[in-house]
C-alpha positions, 0 to 999 in steps of 0.5 A: 500500500502507498500514496494513500496518505499513510506513508510517504515513499522515498525516491529510492522506492519510486525510481527503478535501478538502471538496466545493466549490460549483460556480462560475457557469461550471460551473452554466451549463455544467451547465444548458446540457447539461441543456437540450441533452438535453431539446431533443433527447431524450424524457425518457420513452422516452429516444429522439430527439425526432421530430415529432409532439412534445407538451408538458405544462403546464410546457413539457417536450417529449415524443414523442407516441407515448411519451405514448400508450404511457404512457396505454394502460391495458394498457401497462407504460410506454414500452419499456425503462422501467416505468410507475412510472418514467414517472410519476416523470418526469411527476409527475402532470401528464399523465393524458390527451391533453387534458393535452398540446398538440402543438407545431408547430415549423417545420422548416427545409428539408433539416433532417430526415433519413430516419434520424431523427438531426437535426431543425432547428426554426426560428422562422417570424418570424426563421428562426433555429434554436430550441434550448438557446441561445434562449428559445422559446414556443408558443401554446395551443391552436394549438401554434405555436412562436416565438422569444420576443423576436421574438414579443413585438414582433409584434401580439398577440391572434392567432397569426401562423401560423393567425390563431387568437386567444389570451390572454397567459396561454396563451403557454407557455415551452418548457423554462423555466429562470427560476424566475419562468417556472416559477412562472407556469406552475404557477399557470396549471395550478392556475387551469385545474384549479380551473376544470375545464380541462386544459392544452389548454383542454379540459374535464377528463375527471374533471370531466365524469364528476363532472358526469354523476354529479351530474346523475344523482343530481339526477334520481334525487332529483327522481323520488323527490320526484315519487313522494312527495307529502305527508309520509309518514303511515302508519296501521294499523287495529285487527287484526280477522280479518285485520290491515289496514294502509293508508297515506295520502300515498303516491302510488306504489302499489308503495311503499305496498304494500311499506310495508303488508307490512312493518308487517303482518309487524312487528305479527305478530312483536310479537303472537307475542312477547306471546302465545307461551310456552316451556315450558322457560323457564317451568319454570325459574320455576314454583313448583308442579310436583307435588313437595313443597318438602321433597322437593327438595334443593339439586340440584333446587331451582330447576329441575324437569323439565316434565311433558310433556317426553319421556324 
């Protein structure tokens, strides 16, 4: 009880203590909890990670079925979450299945239970568990995952599992914590985007559509150039009984006839403007209408009813 007149609170009781910065131990504990969550839970569906598991360009892990539900055109996102919530998690990194790579973890024997609660992934080189306390990597495009320390000591250029060649820049850190690793992955994604490639080293679907559009536009331009030979030169003959309009330099007969028709209509329209008269307008400016000037007053001056007008 307080502020009821019975007691007077002091400043110490009213003012809260200032928030203190987290210590190094607390920061590590928070980071460890976050890593454990992302190593075991899909951030889209908030369900346990169960193979098949895929990863985006920043090394984040997702359930493949959650990515498929997000990418469905008619879908509303993962169950229990809207599509906008999923977009906030993905931040535009996943627009198709080409933007993810299936990570092929080696599962320890009897590590996967039927109820789907636990799955123990191990490094195929050291047979040690992969998880929050271990820095792990996977290769693009094959997707095999290894412990980074053991992987760096093995011969490079070919995957140890499938013998598929790879480049050093395509070694992706799983759930990176260091800023240097994050910056490297971001720079790699930007470089691939500039080349029209996705995270899986496949051509982006948007770039393919743009290429097709460019090819179609170029083919249309070539056809137009084939139809037109020399620069367009159109000549009109003097109108006699029938005004004849002919075109020179147009190879396409349809284009030539259409151009001639348009020019003929325009010439006829101009002729009507020159020869046509309007009695109502002409009467406004006529000087002699059969009435004496003195017979007009200020109401009728400047306007007179035409002789042939109907009454």
